[in-house]
C-alpha angles and dihedrals in degrees: 000000000000115000090240088074089065091070098038110133090349090136104030144328094235091117098035112145091010117133113210128184111205112203116201122197134189101286122121085238086076086090088072095059098086090064092042092053091049091051091053089051091050086060093050105266126141103223129203115190121219125186141190119224090253092052089058089061089062103038129014120245089233090065091059092043088055091047096049106026087231129105110259115245109226102162143014109259138173087287087073091223094183091059094041091056106025106019128097093282135131100249098039127151120273093219143010107213115188108196120188101018120186127216088250093056093045091054093046093051091047090054098041096249115156112190101126133049090250096051091047090052089048094051091048093047093049091047093052096042099250111152114257121201119188129197110194120211123177143104113307092242089059094045090051093051107124093228093051090050090047091051091050090053090046091056093044090056090061093048104269111141126217131200111219112246123235108254108219137140091004090302136110097228129189111264120241119296088244091059093047092049091047089054091048090053090047090052101046104013131096096305088190092140096043115149092011118129108222131183122198120192110197146161131042130300121232122213115201119234092181136332093297107024133065144172116236143161128254101254132126094194090233095130091055092048092049089051091050092050092049092048089051090051091053093058101256128140097248130194123186124203103194129192130206097295125143093240113089124218117239115254095243091063113084102239138185121186132219134180114191133036089246091053089051092047091057090058093060099081098096116033105170098168137118095219133020125191120191112195089147120130096230118185115250090202136047133193134214104253118240112233107245122346125326106238117249121235097056115141093222139007120193116203119198114207124194127199115267120221111261112261093205091060091049090051094050091048091059099031130066098178134091108310125193120193130193126213128194123197133177126234099336130142119260090249091052091047090053091047093051092044094052092046090052090049092052095043093053099036093240125171094213138003133202114202134182144162121249091230090067096049115107131168095268103008138060143169117226143166122219116208128186132196092273090055092249108159131209119185121204132182111179147099114314094249090055091048090051090051092051093048090054091046087059093046092048090052093047095052096040 
């Protein structure tokens, strides 16, 4: 058994049974493709490497054969590889991913020129309707060439998708492997939330005591970020409003930040979404801010907190779509947690609620119950990314 099988589906099964051809062209970024291929396999994909002649001057075909467990395609032979993988055949590939893709290859594909194995595969894939995903990599001056930009738009018009490069050190670099894999999953994954506009409000709020001190909640914002990533993978148009948590949102998720509950409340005027999830740890109490800094050395400081209007009620007032609330309790029985969760759902006219106890919350794991309007209950104890996936499975089923 090839060593690549040892990592198969070790991260997820989101690409299980998916057949992906990875085309590598003559960019120095080709050195990154061994790790990219391995990451695709970790998510369940069967990967077939494909190289141009110039790519072989940068990385050897054996490296990609080791990474994938498949013989690297370096030329079109009598086996008509381009048709076998990307033609109108029964066992064709699910995706042609070209990463990295040079300016030269982009322009050739846009103009129907087939003089390398990669461009021939691309022409065949486009002609037979197989999805094509391109990851440009080149110097910034080349990427900004008007003709290159025009050719990119030309390909986008016929359904070819591009992943924006990372502009750094005067170069258009390939984005992280994580971002590429996320886009692959988005392209050929479940797509059960495609065309849905979804807002996720995550992370803690922070209420200022003075200019240097604040009151906040213990929340990293990780659950909200995992939900946003999973929503992105499922094809939705996702927006993340993220509080002052320690967990940082990935760059490919459209994100706006907020600090206080009041700042968040001001963002609720226009909620043009189909679904809103609110895993944010929003402060139930606010404090009148002291002007300046409270001097140190005082024997006692008394802080007076006043209740803050419930954000979830304000959301429901302005939003008629599918609303998912989250409720955190401390040291209660499972029966009591269910009772409190269902009461919260009814009081706030929610479509779904996710509840948990603080004693079960760990950095990467959690234990939650999901409750719907009919009091159906699903219990999950798993890693936060798996919990996010299950929550969205339930939502997708509810709105179907």
